[in-house]
C-alpha positions as CSV (number, residue, x, y, z in Angstrom):
1,M,0.0,0.1,-0.1
2,K,1.2,3.2,-0.9
3,I,0.8,6.0,2.2
4,I,2.1,9.8,2.5
5,L,4.3,9.8,5.9
6,T,2.2,12.9,8.4
7,H,5.2,12.4,11.2
8,E,8.6,11.1,11.4
9,V,8.9,7.1,11.5
10,S,11.9,5.4,12.7
11,G,13.1,3.1,10.1
12,L,10.6,3.8,7.8
13,G,11.2,7.9,6.4
14,A,10.1,11.5,7.5
15,A,7.3,13.7,7.0
16,G,6.1,14.3,3.5
17,D,7.7,10.6,2.3
18,V,5.9,8.5,0.2
19,V,6.3,5.3,1.1
20,D,5.0,1.6,0.0
21,V,4.3,-0.4,3.2
22,K,2.3,-4.0,3.8
23,D,-1.4,-3.2,4.2
24,G,-1.6,-4.6,7.8
25,Y,1.1,-2.0,9.0
26,A,-0.8,1.2,7.3
27,R,-4.2,0.0,8.2
28,N,-3.6,-1.0,11.5
29,Y,-1.0,0.7,12.9
30,L,0.2,4.4,10.8
31,I,-3.1,5.4,9.4
32,P,-5.1,5.1,12.8
33,R,-2.3,7.0,15.0
34,K,-2.5,9.6,12.1
35,F,1.9,8.4,11.1
36,A,0.2,8.6,7.7
37,I,-2.4,9.2,5.4
38,R,-3.5,6.9,2.2
39,W,-2.0,8.0,-0.9
40,T,-3.9,9.3,-3.1
41,K,-3.3,11.9,-7.0
42,G,-4.8,14.5,-5.1
43,G,-2.9,13.9,-2.1
44,E,0.4,15.3,-3.7
45,K,-0.5,18.9,-2.8
46,D,-0.4,17.5,0.4
47,V,2.9,16.4,0.3
48,E,4.1,19.6,-0.6
49,Q,1.9,21.5,2.4
50,I,3.6,18.7,4.8
51,R,7.5,18.9,3.2
52,R,7.0,22.8,3.8
53,A,5.4,22.7,7.0
54,R,8.7,19.9,7.6
55,K,11.4,22.6,6.6
56,I,10.4,25.1,8.8
57,H,10.2,23.1,12.0
58,E,13.6,20.8,11.9
59,I,16.9,21.6,12.8
60,Q,18.5,22.8,9.4
61,T,21.8,22.2,9.4
62,I,24.5,19.8,11.4
63,E,26.0,22.8,13.4
64,Q,22.3,23.4,14.7
65,A,21.9,20.3,15.5
66,N,25.2,20.0,17.5
67,S,24.5,23.2,19.2
68,V,21.3,21.9,20.5
69,K,23.0,18.1,21.4
70,A,25.6,20.2,23.7
71,Q,22.4,22.0,25.3
72,L,21.0,18.6,26.1
73,E,24.0,16.8,27.2
74,G,24.9,19.5,29.6
75,V,20.9,19.7,31.5
76,K,20.4,17.6,34.3
77,V,17.0,15.8,34.2
78,R,15.3,15.1,37.1
79,L,12.0,13.3,36.7
80,A,9.5,12.9,40.0
81,V,7.0,9.9,39.5
82,R,4.9,8.3,41.7
83,S,6.3,4.7,42.7
84,G,5.7,1.7,45.0
85,D,7.8,0.4,47.7
86,A,10.3,-1.9,45.9
87,G,11.1,1.0,43.6
88,R,8.7,0.1,40.6
89,L,6.7,2.5,38.8
90,F,2.7,2.7,38.8
91,G,3.1,2.5,35.0
92,S,6.1,3.7,32.9
93,V,7.8,7.2,32.5
94,T,6.6,8.0,28.3
95,P,8.6,10.2,25.8
96,A,6.1,13.2,26.7
97,D,7.0,12.8,30.4
98,I,10.7,13.4,29.0
99,A,9.8,16.2,26.9
100,S,8.6,18.2,29.6
101,A,11.2,17.2,32.1
102,I,14.0,18.5,29.3
103,K,12.0,21.6,29.1
104,A,10.9,22.3,33.1
105,S,15.3,21.3,33.9
106,G,16.1,24.4,31.5
107,G,16.9,23.0,28.4
108,P,15.4,23.2,24.9
109,E,11.9,22.1,23.7
110,V,12.4,18.9,22.3
111,D,9.4,16.9,20.5
112,K,8.7,13.9,21.9
113,R,8.0,12.1,18.6
114,R,12.4,12.5,18.4
115,I,13.0,10.6,21.8
116,E,14.1,7.3,21.7
117,L,13.5,4.7,24.3
118,G,15.3,1.5,24.1
119,A,13.4,0.0,26.9
120,P,10.2,1.4,29.0
121,I,11.7,3.0,31.9
122,K,9.6,1.3,35.0
123,T,12.3,1.8,37.6
124,L,13.7,4.5,40.0
125,G,17.1,5.4,39.2
126,A,19.4,6.8,36.2
127,H,18.8,5.8,33.0
128,E,19.6,7.1,29.4
129,T,17.7,7.9,26.2
130,S,18.6,9.1,22.7
131,V,16.5,12.0,20.8
132,R,17.1,12.0,17.2
133,L,17.7,15.9,16.2
134,H,19.1,15.5,12.9
135,P,19.6,12.0,10.3
136,E,23.2,12.2,11.4
137,V,22.9,13.9,15.1
138,A,21.8,11.9,18.3
139,A,21.8,13.6,21.7
140,K,22.1,11.4,24.6
141,V,20.2,12.0,27.8
142,N,20.5,10.8,31.2
143,I,17.6,10.9,32.8
144,E,17.0,10.6,36.5
145,V,13.9,8.9,38.3
146,V,13.0,9.5,41.8
147,A,10.0,9.0,43.7
148,A,7.3,11.8,44.2
């Protein structure tokens, strides 16, 4: 199935790209979560609009990405969450929680879709996540999860 991506999807493409994926992946995951729309001949106008919006919002150069990377790696991020007695969290830490904690700690504003978690964060302590700033630049962010 041919689709137009409306958001960046890791391993698939960036917003505005027209890609071929399996029918089930598009129907059951990408389209319901608003990561993509079906491709049509009239959709080509949408592609140009999505690409223009992406150019405005994305980090343009590697130098910009490296400066944001330096800011992210220099900030101390503490995230207070509810937890049980054994240090297990009630739920898990989401990329949206991490993005708001980075902003609250004095760091730059980061899009939650650019935060990549290796595994769900479900315990207290220090954790490391990756923020994909540019196709060639990723920042490592250390997060300390503490009990609220």
